[in-house]
PDB file with SEQRES, HELIX, SHEET and CRYST1 records, atoms N, CA, C and O in Angstrom:
SEQRES   1 A   81  MET THR SER PRO ALA HIS PRO LYS LEU ARG ASP VAL ASP          
SEQRES   2 A   81  GLU GLU CYS ASP LYS LEU SER GLY VAL LYS ARG ASP GLY          
SEQRES   3 A   81  PHE HIS SER ILE VAL ALA LYS LEU LEU TRP ILE MET LYS          
SEQRES   4 A   81  ARG ALA ARG PRO ASP LEU GLU THR ALA ILE ASP PHE ILE          
SEQRES   5 A   81  CYS ASN ARG VAL ASP LYS SER ASP GLU ASP ASP TRP LYS          
SEQRES   6 A   81  LYS LEU ARG ARG VAL ILE THR TYR VAL LYS THR HIS ASN          
SEQRES   7 A   81  ARG ARG LEU                                                  
HELIX    1 AA1 GLY A   21  ARG A   40  1                                  20    
HELIX    2 AA2 PRO A   43  LEU A   45  5                                   3    
HELIX    3 AA3 GLU A   46  ASN A   54  1                                   9    
HELIX    4 AA4 VAL A   56  LYS A   58  5                                   3    
HELIX    5 AA5 GLU A   61  THR A   76  1                                  16    
CRYST1    1.000    1.000    1.000  90.00  90.00  90.00 P 1           1          
ATOM      1  N   MET A   1      -8.967  -2.736  13.265  1.00  0.00           N  
ATOM      2  CA  MET A   1      -7.970  -1.963  12.563  1.00  0.00           C  
ATOM      3  C   MET A   1      -8.508  -0.534  12.438  1.00  0.00           C  
ATOM      4  O   MET A   1      -9.558  -0.311  11.835  1.00  0.00           O  
ATOM      5  N   THR A   2      -7.792   0.414  13.002  1.00  0.00           N  
ATOM      6  CA  THR A   2      -8.248   1.799  12.987  1.00  0.00           C  
ATOM      7  C   THR A   2      -7.526   2.663  11.965  1.00  0.00           C  
ATOM      8  O   THR A   2      -7.908   3.812  11.745  1.00  0.00           O  
ATOM      9  N   SER A   3      -6.497   2.126  11.346  1.00  0.00           N  
ATOM     10  CA  SER A   3      -5.721   2.899  10.386  1.00  0.00           C  
ATOM     11  C   SER A   3      -5.264   2.002   9.240  1.00  0.00           C  
ATOM     12  O   SER A   3      -4.964   0.828   9.456  1.00  0.00           O  
ATOM     13  N   PRO A   4      -5.207   2.545   8.018  1.00  0.00           N  
ATOM     14  CA  PRO A   4      -4.705   1.746   6.913  1.00  0.00           C  
ATOM     15  C   PRO A   4      -3.191   1.586   6.954  1.00  0.00           C  
ATOM     16  O   PRO A   4      -2.634   0.708   6.295  1.00  0.00           O  
ATOM     17  N   ALA A   5      -2.530   2.436   7.729  1.00  0.00           N  
ATOM     18  CA  ALA A   5      -1.069   2.397   7.804  1.00  0.00           C  
ATOM     19  C   ALA A   5      -0.609   1.316   8.773  1.00  0.00           C  
ATOM     20  O   ALA A   5      -1.099   1.230   9.899  1.00  0.00           O  
ATOM     21  N   HIS A   6       0.314   0.513   8.338  1.00  0.00           N  
ATOM     22  CA  HIS A   6       0.933  -0.504   9.173  1.00  0.00           C  
ATOM     23  C   HIS A   6       1.665   0.192  10.316  1.00  0.00           C  
ATOM     24  O   HIS A   6       2.253   1.252  10.099  1.00  0.00           O  
ATOM     25  N   PRO A   7       1.651  -0.375  11.540  1.00  0.00           N  
ATOM     26  CA  PRO A   7       2.334   0.282  12.662  1.00  0.00           C  
ATOM     27  C   PRO A   7       3.807   0.609  12.390  1.00  0.00           C  
ATOM     28  O   PRO A   7       4.333   1.590  12.915  1.00  0.00           O  
ATOM     29  N   LYS A   8       4.449  -0.186  11.596  1.00  0.00           N  
ATOM     30  CA  LYS A   8       5.852   0.060  11.260  1.00  0.00           C  
ATOM     31  C   LYS A   8       5.973   0.451   9.790  1.00  0.00           C  
ATOM     32  O   LYS A   8       6.853  -0.026   9.075  1.00  0.00           O  
ATOM     33  N   LEU A   9       5.066   1.333   9.353  1.00  0.00           N  
ATOM     34  CA  LEU A   9       4.979   1.717   7.951  1.00  0.00           C  
ATOM     35  C   LEU A   9       6.307   2.213   7.402  1.00  0.00           C  
ATOM     36  O   LEU A   9       6.713   1.800   6.315  1.00  0.00           O  
ATOM     37  N   ARG A  10       6.975   3.067   8.108  1.00  0.00           N  
ATOM     38  CA  ARG A  10       8.189   3.699   7.591  1.00  0.00           C  
ATOM     39  C   ARG A  10       9.461   2.884   7.821  1.00  0.00           C  
ATOM     40  O   ARG A  10      10.542   3.306   7.410  1.00  0.00           O  
ATOM     41  N   ASP A  11       9.352   1.732   8.465  1.00  0.00           N  
ATOM     42  CA  ASP A  11      10.510   0.861   8.650  1.00  0.00           C  
ATOM     43  C   ASP A  11      10.803   0.111   7.356  1.00  0.00           C  
ATOM     44  O   ASP A  11       9.905  -0.478   6.754  1.00  0.00           O  
ATOM     45  N   VAL A  12      12.057   0.136   6.934  1.00  0.00           N  
ATOM     46  CA  VAL A  12      12.458  -0.546   5.706  1.00  0.00           C  
ATOM     47  C   VAL A  12      13.552  -1.548   6.050  1.00  0.00           C  
ATOM     48  O   VAL A  12      14.590  -1.181   6.602  1.00  0.00           O  
ATOM     49  N   ASP A  13      13.315  -2.811   5.723  1.00  0.00           N  
ATOM     50  CA  ASP A  13      14.292  -3.878   5.934  1.00  0.00           C  
ATOM     51  C   ASP A  13      15.058  -4.075   4.627  1.00  0.00           C  
ATOM     52  O   ASP A  13      14.527  -4.630   3.665  1.00  0.00           O  
ATOM     53  N   GLU A  14      16.287  -3.622   4.603  1.00  0.00           N  
ATOM     54  CA  GLU A  14      17.102  -3.691   3.379  1.00  0.00           C  
ATOM     55  C   GLU A  14      17.421  -5.130   2.958  1.00  0.00           C  
ATOM     56  O   GLU A  14      17.784  -5.367   1.806  1.00  0.00           O  
ATOM     57  N   GLU A  15      17.291  -6.080   3.871  1.00  0.00           N  
ATOM     58  CA  GLU A  15      17.624  -7.468   3.564  1.00  0.00           C  
ATOM     59  C   GLU A  15      16.410  -8.295   3.157  1.00  0.00           C  
ATOM     60  O   GLU A  15      16.534  -9.492   2.902  1.00  0.00           O  
ATOM     61  N   CYS A  16      15.250  -7.672   3.093  1.00  0.00           N  
ATOM     62  CA  CYS A  16      14.022  -8.377   2.713  1.00  0.00           C  
ATOM     63  C   CYS A  16      14.070  -8.704   1.216  1.00  0.00           C  
ATOM     64  O   CYS A  16      14.637  -7.950   0.425  1.00  0.00           O  
ATOM     65  N   ASP A  17      13.475  -9.824   0.843  1.00  0.00           N  
ATOM     66  CA  ASP A  17      13.452 -10.249  -0.562  1.00  0.00           C  
ATOM     67  C   ASP A  17      12.667  -9.261  -1.418  1.00  0.00           C  
ATOM     68  O   ASP A  17      11.560  -8.859  -1.061  1.00  0.00           O  
ATOM     69  N   LYS A  18      13.247  -8.876  -2.544  1.00  0.00           N  
ATOM     70  CA  LYS A  18      12.602  -7.966  -3.484  1.00  0.00           C  
ATOM     71  C   LYS A  18      11.517  -8.705  -4.265  1.00  0.00           C  
ATOM     72  O   LYS A  18      11.621  -9.909  -4.497  1.00  0.00           O  
ATOM     73  N   LEU A  19      10.487  -7.982  -4.666  1.00  0.00           N  
ATOM     74  CA  LEU A  19       9.440  -8.559  -5.509  1.00  0.00           C  
ATOM     75  C   LEU A  19       9.969  -8.677  -6.930  1.00  0.00           C  
ATOM     76  O   LEU A  19      10.759  -7.846  -7.379  1.00  0.00           O  
ATOM     77  N   SER A  20       9.535  -9.702  -7.624  1.00  0.00           N  
ATOM     78  CA  SER A  20       9.988  -9.863  -9.003  1.00  0.00           C  
ATOM     79  C   SER A  20       8.821 -10.280  -9.895  1.00  0.00           C  
ATOM     80  O   SER A  20       7.828 -10.845  -9.437  1.00  0.00           O  
ATOM     81  N   GLY A  21       8.975  -9.983 -11.168  1.00  0.00           N  
ATOM     82  CA  GLY A  21       8.033 -10.449 -12.180  1.00  0.00           C  
ATOM     83  C   GLY A  21       6.610  -9.989 -12.001  1.00  0.00           C  
ATOM     84  O   GLY A  21       6.342  -8.801 -11.826  1.00  0.00           O  
ATOM     85  N   VAL A  22       5.702 -10.937 -12.046  1.00  0.00           N  
ATOM     86  CA  VAL A  22       4.270 -10.673 -12.013  1.00  0.00           C  
ATOM     87  C   VAL A  22       3.860  -9.997 -10.705  1.00  0.00           C  
ATOM     88  O   VAL A  22       3.009  -9.107 -10.710  1.00  0.00           O  
ATOM     89  N   LYS A  23       4.451 -10.407  -9.599  1.00  0.00           N  
ATOM     90  CA  LYS A  23       4.088  -9.835  -8.304  1.00  0.00           C  
ATOM     91  C   LYS A  23       4.478  -8.357  -8.241  1.00  0.00           C  
ATOM     92  O   LYS A  23       3.730  -7.543  -7.699  1.00  0.00           O  
ATOM     93  N   ARG A  24       5.631  -8.009  -8.787  1.00  0.00           N  
ATOM     94  CA  ARG A  24       6.075  -6.608  -8.815  1.00  0.00           C  
ATOM     95  C   ARG A  24       5.134  -5.779  -9.685  1.00  0.00           C  
ATOM     96  O   ARG A  24       4.759  -4.667  -9.312  1.00  0.00           O  
ATOM     97  N   ASP A  25       4.752  -6.316 -10.839  1.00  0.00           N  
ATOM     98  CA  ASP A  25       3.828  -5.612 -11.726  1.00  0.00           C  
ATOM     99  C   ASP A  25       2.457  -5.438 -11.074  1.00  0.00           C  
ATOM    100  O   ASP A  25       1.824  -4.389 -11.203  1.00  0.00           O  
ATOM    101  N   GLY A  26       2.011  -6.475 -10.376  1.00  0.00           N  
ATOM    102  CA  GLY A  26       0.742  -6.398  -9.660  1.00  0.00           C  
ATOM    103  C   GLY A  26       0.788  -5.357  -8.553  1.00  0.00           C  
ATOM    104  O   GLY A  26      -0.170  -4.612  -8.350  1.00  0.00           O  
ATOM    105  N   PHE A  27       1.904  -5.309  -7.842  1.00  0.00           N  
ATOM    106  CA  PHE A  27       2.108  -4.318  -6.780  1.00  0.00           C  
ATOM    107  C   PHE A  27       1.956  -2.915  -7.358  1.00  0.00           C  
ATOM    108  O   PHE A  27       1.228  -2.085  -6.813  1.00  0.00           O  
ATOM    109  N   HIS A  28       2.644  -2.662  -8.456  1.00  0.00           N  
ATOM    110  CA  HIS A  28       2.599  -1.343  -9.093  1.00  0.00           C  
ATOM    111  C   HIS A  28       1.179  -1.002  -9.530  1.00  0.00           C  
ATOM    112  O   HIS A  28       0.720   0.120  -9.315  1.00  0.00           O  
ATOM    113  N   SER A  29       0.493  -1.935 -10.128  1.00  0.00           N  
ATOM    114  CA  SER A  29      -0.869  -1.717 -10.608  1.00  0.00           C  
ATOM    115  C   SER A  29      -1.832  -1.399  -9.463  1.00  0.00           C  
ATOM    116  O   SER A  29      -2.635  -0.471  -9.563  1.00  0.00           O  
ATOM    117  N   ILE A  30      -1.750  -2.161  -8.389  1.00  0.00           N  
ATOM    118  CA  ILE A  30      -2.641  -1.952  -7.239  1.00  0.00           C  
ATOM    119  C   ILE A  30      -2.361  -0.607  -6.584  1.00  0.00           C  
ATOM    120  O   ILE A  30      -3.291   0.106  -6.206  1.00  0.00           O  
ATOM    121  N   VAL A  31      -1.087  -0.258  -6.447  1.00  0.00           N  
ATOM    122  CA  VAL A  31      -0.729   1.025  -5.845  1.00  0.00           C  
ATOM    123  C   VAL A  31      -1.274   2.175  -6.690  1.00  0.00           C  
ATOM    124  O   VAL A  31      -1.796   3.147  -6.143  1.00  0.00           O  
ATOM    125  N   ALA A  32      -1.161   2.077  -8.007  1.00  0.00           N  
ATOM    126  CA  ALA A  32      -1.672   3.127  -8.885  1.00  0.00           C  
ATOM    127  C   ALA A  32      -3.189   3.285  -8.731  1.00  0.00           C  
ATOM    128  O   ALA A  32      -3.696   4.406  -8.700  1.00  0.00           O  
ATOM    129  N   LYS A  33      -3.899   2.183  -8.635  1.00  0.00           N  
ATOM    130  CA  LYS A  33      -5.349   2.239  -8.470  1.00  0.00           C  
ATOM    131  C   LYS A  33      -5.731   2.832  -7.121  1.00  0.00           C  
ATOM    132  O   LYS A  33      -6.665   3.628  -7.030  1.00  0.00           O  
ATOM    133  N   LEU A  34      -5.006   2.441  -6.070  1.00  0.00           N  
ATOM    134  CA  LEU A  34      -5.290   2.997  -4.754  1.00  0.00           C  
ATOM    135  C   LEU A  34      -4.950   4.488  -4.687  1.00  0.00           C  
ATOM    136  O   LEU A  34      -5.620   5.244  -3.984  1.00  0.00           O  
ATOM    137  N   LEU A  35      -3.935   4.906  -5.400  1.00  0.00           N  
ATOM    138  CA  LEU A  35      -3.591   6.324  -5.457  1.00  0.00           C  
ATOM    139  C   LEU A  35      -4.744   7.110  -6.090  1.00  0.00           C  
ATOM    140  O   LEU A  35      -5.105   8.180  -5.600  1.00  0.00           O  
ATOM    141  N   TRP A  36      -5.311   6.596  -7.154  1.00  0.00           N  
ATOM    142  CA  TRP A  36      -6.444   7.244  -7.809  1.00  0.00           C  
ATOM    143  C   TRP A  36      -7.626   7.335  -6.845  1.00  0.00           C  
ATOM    144  O   TRP A  36      -8.260   8.383  -6.724  1.00  0.00           O  
ATOM    145  N   ILE A  37      -7.917   6.223  -6.161  1.00  0.00           N  
ATOM    146  CA  ILE A  37      -9.029   6.192  -5.204  1.00  0.00           C  
ATOM    147  C   ILE A  37      -8.791   7.191  -4.073  1.00  0.00           C  
ATOM    148  O   ILE A  37      -9.701   7.914  -3.668  1.00  0.00           O  
ATOM    149  N   MET A  38      -7.556   7.220  -3.569  1.00  0.00           N  
ATOM    150  CA  MET A  38      -7.218   8.113  -2.470  1.00  0.00           C  
ATOM    151  C   MET A  38      -7.408   9.576  -2.867  1.00  0.00           C  
ATOM    152  O   MET A  38      -7.940  10.365  -2.087  1.00  0.00           O  
ATOM    153  N   LYS A  39      -6.980   9.937  -4.062  1.00  0.00           N  
ATOM    154  CA  LYS A  39      -7.084  11.325  -4.512  1.00  0.00           C  
ATOM    155  C   LYS A  39      -8.532  11.765  -4.723  1.00  0.00           C  
ATOM    156  O   LYS A  39      -8.848  12.943  -4.559  1.00  0.00           O  
ATOM    157  N   ARG A  40      -9.405  10.838  -5.082  1.00  0.00           N  
ATOM    158  CA  ARG A  40     -10.774  11.206  -5.398  1.00  0.00           C  
ATOM    159  C   ARG A  40     -11.755  11.035  -4.255  1.00  0.00           C  
ATOM    160  O   ARG A  40     -12.709  11.806  -4.151  1.00  0.00           O  
ATOM    161  N   ALA A  41     -11.551  10.052  -3.397  1.00  0.00           N  
ATOM    162  CA  ALA A  41     -12.598   9.780  -2.410  1.00  0.00           C  
ATOM    163  C   ALA A  41     -12.114   9.319  -1.039  1.00  0.00           C  
ATOM    164  O   ALA A  41     -12.899   9.316  -0.091  1.00  0.00           O  
ATOM    165  N   ARG A  42     -10.862   8.933  -0.906  1.00  0.00           N  
ATOM    166  CA  ARG A  42     -10.424   8.342   0.360  1.00  0.00           C  
ATOM    167  C   ARG A  42      -9.161   9.001   0.912  1.00  0.00           C  
ATOM    168  O   ARG A  42      -8.097   8.382   0.903  1.00  0.00           O  
ATOM    169  N   PRO A  43      -9.255  10.244   1.395  1.00  0.00           N  
ATOM    170  CA  PRO A  43      -8.071  10.909   1.932  1.00  0.00           C  
ATOM    171  C   PRO A  43      -7.507  10.216   3.178  1.00  0.00           C  
ATOM    172  O   PRO A  43      -6.369  10.474   3.569  1.00  0.00           O  
ATOM    173  N   ASP A  44      -8.297   9.342   3.799  1.00  0.00           N  
ATOM    174  CA  ASP A  44      -7.805   8.609   4.966  1.00  0.00           C  
ATOM    175  C   ASP A  44      -6.677   7.629   4.607  1.00  0.00           C  
ATOM    176  O   ASP A  44      -5.974   7.145   5.495  1.00  0.00           O  
ATOM    177  N   LEU A  45      -6.506   7.341   3.330  1.00  0.00           N  
ATOM    178  CA  LEU A  45      -5.461   6.424   2.879  1.00  0.00           C  
ATOM    179  C   LEU A  45      -4.136   7.129   2.578  1.00  0.00           C  
ATOM    180  O   LEU A  45      -3.141   6.472   2.268  1.00  0.00           O  
ATOM    181  N   GLU A  46      -4.119   8.449   2.668  1.00  0.00           N  
ATOM    182  CA  GLU A  46      -2.991   9.229   2.173  1.00  0.00           C  
ATOM    183  C   GLU A  46      -1.644   8.848   2.778  1.00  0.00           C  
ATOM    184  O   GLU A  46      -0.675   8.690   2.035  1.00  0.00           O  
ATOM    185  N   THR A  47      -1.549   8.697   4.070  1.00  0.00           N  
ATOM    186  CA  THR A  47      -0.261   8.386   4.704  1.00  0.00           C  
ATOM    187  C   THR A  47       0.312   7.079   4.187  1.00  0.00           C  
ATOM    188  O   THR A  47       1.477   7.010   3.797  1.00  0.00           O  
ATOM    189  N   ALA A  48      -0.510   6.051   4.189  1.00  0.00           N  
ATOM    190  CA  ALA A  48      -0.036   4.735   3.747  1.00  0.00           C  
ATOM    191  C   ALA A  48       0.304   4.727   2.260  1.00  0.00           C  
ATOM    192  O   ALA A  48       1.348   4.204   1.869  1.00  0.00           O  
ATOM    193  N   ILE A  49      -0.554   5.294   1.437  1.00  0.00           N  
ATOM    194  CA  ILE A  49      -0.330   5.285  -0.004  1.00  0.00           C  
ATOM    195  C   ILE A  49       0.876   6.135  -0.379  1.00  0.00           C  
ATOM    196  O   ILE A  49       1.620   5.782  -1.293  1.00  0.00           O  
ATOM    197  N   ASP A  50       1.077   7.242   0.310  1.00  0.00           N  
ATOM    198  CA  ASP A  50       2.237   8.091   0.048  1.00  0.00           C  
ATOM    199  C   ASP A  50       3.534   7.305   0.229  1.00  0.00           C  
ATOM    200  O   ASP A  50       4.418   7.355  -0.627  1.00  0.00           O  
ATOM    201  N   PHE A  51       3.648   6.589   1.327  1.00  0.00           N  
ATOM    202  CA  PHE A  51       4.865   5.813   1.567  1.00  0.00           C  
ATOM    203  C   PHE A  51       5.007   4.687   0.545  1.00  0.00           C  
ATOM    204  O   PHE A  51       6.084   4.486  -0.016  1.00  0.00           O  
ATOM    205  N   ILE A  52       3.931   3.960   0.308  1.00  0.00           N  
ATOM    206  CA  ILE A  52       3.987   2.824  -0.608  1.00  0.00           C  
ATOM    207  C   ILE A  52       4.318   3.284  -2.036  1.00  0.00           C  
ATOM    208  O   ILE A  52       5.017   2.578  -2.763  1.00  0.00           O  
ATOM    209  N   CYS A  53       3.826   4.450  -2.438  1.00  0.00           N  
ATOM    210  CA  CYS A  53       4.157   4.985  -3.770  1.00  0.00           C  
ATOM    211  C   CYS A  53       5.661   5.209  -3.917  1.00  0.00           C  
ATOM    212  O   CYS A  53       6.227   4.995  -4.988  1.00  0.00           O  
ATOM    213  N   ASN A  54       6.287   5.633  -2.853  1.00  0.00           N  
ATOM    214  CA  ASN A  54       7.733   5.859  -2.891  1.00  0.00           C  
ATOM    215  C   ASN A  54       8.532   4.556  -2.938  1.00  0.00           C  
ATOM    216  O   ASN A  54       9.733   4.574  -3.208  1.00  0.00           O  
ATOM    217  N   ARG A  55       7.882   3.450  -2.683  1.00  0.00           N  
ATOM    218  CA  ARG A  55       8.551   2.150  -2.650  1.00  0.00           C  
ATOM    219  C   ARG A  55       8.289   1.308  -3.903  1.00  0.00           C  
ATOM    220  O   ARG A  55       8.770   0.178  -3.987  1.00  0.00           O  
ATOM    221  N   VAL A  56       7.547   1.828  -4.865  1.00  0.00           N  
ATOM    222  CA  VAL A  56       7.169   1.041  -6.041  1.00  0.00           C  
ATOM    223  C   VAL A  56       8.395   0.519  -6.792  1.00  0.00           C  
ATOM    224  O   VAL A  56       8.407  -0.642  -7.201  1.00  0.00           O  
ATOM    225  N   ASP A  57       9.420   1.343  -6.983  1.00  0.00           N  
ATOM    226  CA  ASP A  57      10.606   0.923  -7.736  1.00  0.00           C  
ATOM    227  C   ASP A  57      11.481  -0.073  -6.993  1.00  0.00           C  
ATOM    228  O   ASP A  57      12.247  -0.812  -7.612  1.00  0.00           O  
ATOM    229  N   LYS A  58      11.375  -0.096  -5.690  1.00  0.00           N  
ATOM    230  CA  LYS A  58      12.216  -0.992  -4.895  1.00  0.00           C  
ATOM    231  C   LYS A  58      11.387  -1.837  -3.941  1.00  0.00           C  
ATOM    232  O   LYS A  58      11.814  -2.113  -2.820  1.00  0.00           O  
ATOM    233  N   SER A  59      10.212  -2.247  -4.379  1.00  0.00           N  
ATOM    234  CA  SER A  59       9.276  -2.979  -3.533  1.00  0.00           C  
ATOM    235  C   SER A  59       9.815  -4.345  -3.114  1.00  0.00           C  
ATOM    236  O   SER A  59      10.503  -5.031  -3.870  1.00  0.00           O  
ATOM    237  N   ASP A  60       9.475  -4.709  -1.877  1.00  0.00           N  
ATOM    238  CA  ASP A  60       9.888  -6.000  -1.333  1.00  0.00           C  
ATOM    239  C   ASP A  60       8.710  -6.659  -0.622  1.00  0.00           C  
ATOM    240  O   ASP A  60       7.598  -6.131  -0.631  1.00  0.00           O  
ATOM    241  N   GLU A  61       8.953  -7.799  -0.014  1.00  0.00           N  
ATOM    242  CA  GLU A  61       7.880  -8.554   0.637  1.00  0.00           C  
ATOM    243  C   GLU A  61       7.242  -7.764   1.777  1.00  0.00           C  
ATOM    244  O   GLU A  61       6.037  -7.889   1.995  1.00  0.00           O  
ATOM    245  N   ASP A  62       8.005  -6.957   2.507  1.00  0.00           N  
ATOM    246  CA  ASP A  62       7.432  -6.129   3.575  1.00  0.00           C  
ATOM    247  C   ASP A  62       6.463  -5.102   3.002  1.00  0.00           C  
ATOM    248  O   ASP A  62       5.405  -4.846   3.579  1.00  0.00           O  
ATOM    249  N   ASP A  63       6.824  -4.522   1.877  1.00  0.00           N  
ATOM    250  CA  ASP A  63       5.934  -3.553   1.234  1.00  0.00           C  
ATOM    251  C   ASP A  63       4.646  -4.230   0.778  1.00  0.00           C  
ATOM    252  O   ASP A  63       3.567  -3.642   0.847  1.00  0.00           O  
ATOM    253  N   TRP A  64       4.770  -5.465   0.316  1.00  0.00           N  
ATOM    254  CA  TRP A  64       3.589  -6.233  -0.097  1.00  0.00           C  
ATOM    255  C   TRP A  64       2.648  -6.420   1.093  1.00  0.00           C  
ATOM    256  O   TRP A  64       1.432  -6.300   0.942  1.00  0.00           O  
ATOM    257  N   LYS A  65       3.199  -6.713   2.276  1.00  0.00           N  
ATOM    258  CA  LYS A  65       2.380  -6.870   3.488  1.00  0.00           C  
ATOM    259  C   LYS A  65       1.698  -5.561   3.853  1.00  0.00           C  
ATOM    260  O   LYS A  65       0.535  -5.554   4.256  1.00  0.00           O  
ATOM    261  N   LYS A  66       2.412  -4.462   3.716  1.00  0.00           N  
ATOM    262  CA  LYS A  66       1.836  -3.150   4.021  1.00  0.00           C  
ATOM    263  C   LYS A  66       0.711  -2.824   3.045  1.00  0.00           C  
ATOM    264  O   LYS A  66      -0.306  -2.250   3.434  1.00  0.00           O  
ATOM    265  N   LEU A  67       0.892  -3.187   1.783  1.00  0.00           N  
ATOM    266  CA  LEU A  67      -0.150  -2.978   0.785  1.00  0.00           C  
ATOM    267  C   LEU A  67      -1.375  -3.834   1.089  1.00  0.00           C  
ATOM    268  O   LEU A  67      -2.507  -3.371   0.951  1.00  0.00           O  
ATOM    269  N   ARG A  68      -1.157  -5.065   1.496  1.00  0.00           N  
ATOM    270  CA  ARG A  68      -2.279  -5.940   1.854  1.00  0.00           C  
ATOM    271  C   ARG A  68      -3.074  -5.356   3.017  1.00  0.00           C  
ATOM    272  O   ARG A  68      -4.298  -5.484   3.059  1.00  0.00           O  
ATOM    273  N   ARG A  69      -2.390  -4.718   3.959  1.00  0.00           N  
ATOM    274  CA  ARG A  69      -3.094  -4.101   5.085  1.00  0.00           C  
ATOM    275  C   ARG A  69      -4.003  -2.975   4.584  1.00  0.00           C  
ATOM    276  O   ARG A  69      -5.141  -2.851   5.039  1.00  0.00           O  
ATOM    277  N   VAL A  70      -3.514  -2.164   3.661  1.00  0.00           N  
ATOM    278  CA  VAL A  70      -4.319  -1.076   3.114  1.00  0.00           C  
ATOM    279  C   VAL A  70      -5.556  -1.651   2.409  1.00  0.00           C  
ATOM    280  O   VAL A  70      -6.663  -1.138   2.572  1.00  0.00           O  
ATOM    281  N   ILE A  71      -5.363  -2.700   1.639  1.00  0.00           N  
ATOM    282  CA  ILE A  71      -6.492  -3.325   0.934  1.00  0.00           C  
ATOM    283  C   ILE A  71      -7.512  -3.865   1.936  1.00  0.00           C  
ATOM    284  O   ILE A  71      -8.715  -3.684   1.752  1.00  0.00           O  
ATOM    285  N   THR A  72      -7.044  -4.517   2.978  1.00  0.00           N  
ATOM    286  CA  THR A  72      -7.942  -5.031   4.013  1.00  0.00           C  
ATOM    287  C   THR A  72      -8.707  -3.893   4.676  1.00  0.00           C  
ATOM    288  O   THR A  72      -9.906  -4.008   4.926  1.00  0.00           O  
ATOM    289  N   TYR A  73      -8.016  -2.803   4.958  1.00  0.00           N  
ATOM    290  CA  TYR A  73      -8.664  -1.632   5.557  1.00  0.00           C  
ATOM    291  C   TYR A  73      -9.766  -1.103   4.637  1.00  0.00           C  
ATOM    292  O   TYR A  73     -10.869  -0.810   5.098  1.00  0.00           O  
ATOM    293  N   VAL A  74      -9.478  -0.983   3.358  1.00  0.00           N  
ATOM    294  CA  VAL A  74     -10.463  -0.470   2.412  1.00  0.00           C  
ATOM    295  C   VAL A  74     -11.680  -1.395   2.360  1.00  0.00           C  
ATOM    296  O   VAL A  74     -12.818  -0.927   2.313  1.00  0.00           O  
ATOM    297  N   LYS A  75     -11.443  -2.681   2.370  1.00  0.00           N  
ATOM    298  CA  LYS A  75     -12.549  -3.645   2.319  1.00  0.00           C  
ATOM    299  C   LYS A  75     -13.417  -3.572   3.567  1.00  0.00           C  
ATOM    300  O   LYS A  75     -14.639  -3.686   3.472  1.00  0.00           O  
ATOM    301  N   THR A  76     -12.807  -3.384   4.736  1.00  0.00           N  
ATOM    302  CA  THR A  76     -13.562  -3.402   6.000  1.00  0.00           C  
ATOM    303  C   THR A  76     -14.128  -2.037   6.381  1.00  0.00           C  
ATOM    304  O   THR A  76     -15.035  -1.951   7.209  1.00  0.00           O  
ATOM    305  N   HIS A  77     -13.603  -0.982   5.789  1.00  0.00           N  
ATOM    306  CA  HIS A  77     -14.080   0.376   6.085  1.00  0.00           C  
ATOM    307  C   HIS A  77     -14.645   0.998   4.815  1.00  0.00           C  
ATOM    308  O   HIS A  77     -14.226   2.076   4.391  1.00  0.00           O  
ATOM    309  N   ASN A  78     -15.582   0.312   4.233  1.00  0.00           N  
ATOM    310  CA  ASN A  78     -16.220   0.773   3.008  1.00  0.00           C  
ATOM    311  C   ASN A  78     -17.114   1.949   3.338  1.00  0.00           C  
ATOM    312  O   ASN A  78     -18.094   1.808   4.070  1.00  0.00           O  
ATOM    313  N   ARG A  79     -16.775   3.109   2.799  1.00  0.00           N  
ATOM    314  CA  ARG A  79     -17.523   4.340   3.075  1.00  0.00           C  
ATOM    315  C   ARG A  79     -18.524   4.587   1.965  1.00  0.00           C  
ATOM    316  O   ARG A  79     -18.206   4.446   0.784  1.00  0.00           O  
ATOM    317  N   ARG A  80     -19.716   4.950   2.347  1.00  0.00           N  
ATOM    318  CA  ARG A  80     -20.748   5.290   1.370  1.00  0.00           C  
ATOM    319  C   ARG A  80     -20.724   6.797   1.152  1.00  0.00           C  
ATOM    320  O   ARG A  80     -20.659   7.581   2.099  1.00  0.00           O  
ATOM    321  N   LEU A  81     -20.777   7.177  -0.105  1.00  0.00           N  
ATOM    322  CA  LEU A  81     -20.785   8.612  -0.431  1.00  0.00           C  
ATOM    323  C   LEU A  81     -22.186   9.120  -0.596  1.00  0.00           C  
ATOM    324  O   LEU A  81     -22.385  10.303  -0.872  1.00  0.00           O  
TER     325      LEU A  81                                                      
END                                                                             
C-alpha cells in the first residue's frame, strides 16, 4: 500500500447503508483523532482525511472501509520523528 487514500476515495455510493449508533460515533471519534495526527505530524494523510472529514455527518459503510484503509496505512507506515 503506497497511499492512505483508497483508489476510489472520492466515489460516493448513495445507496450504501448509513452508519448508525455506536459505529457512527466511533467513526467520528477516529476521524477527529486522525485529523489531529495529520495536522501535527502526518501530512501524508491529508488527502484521505480531508475527504473523510467531509463525510462524518453522512458516513456509510464505504466510508468506514476507507477509514480502515487509512488506519492500516498508519499502522504499516509508522514514521519515527
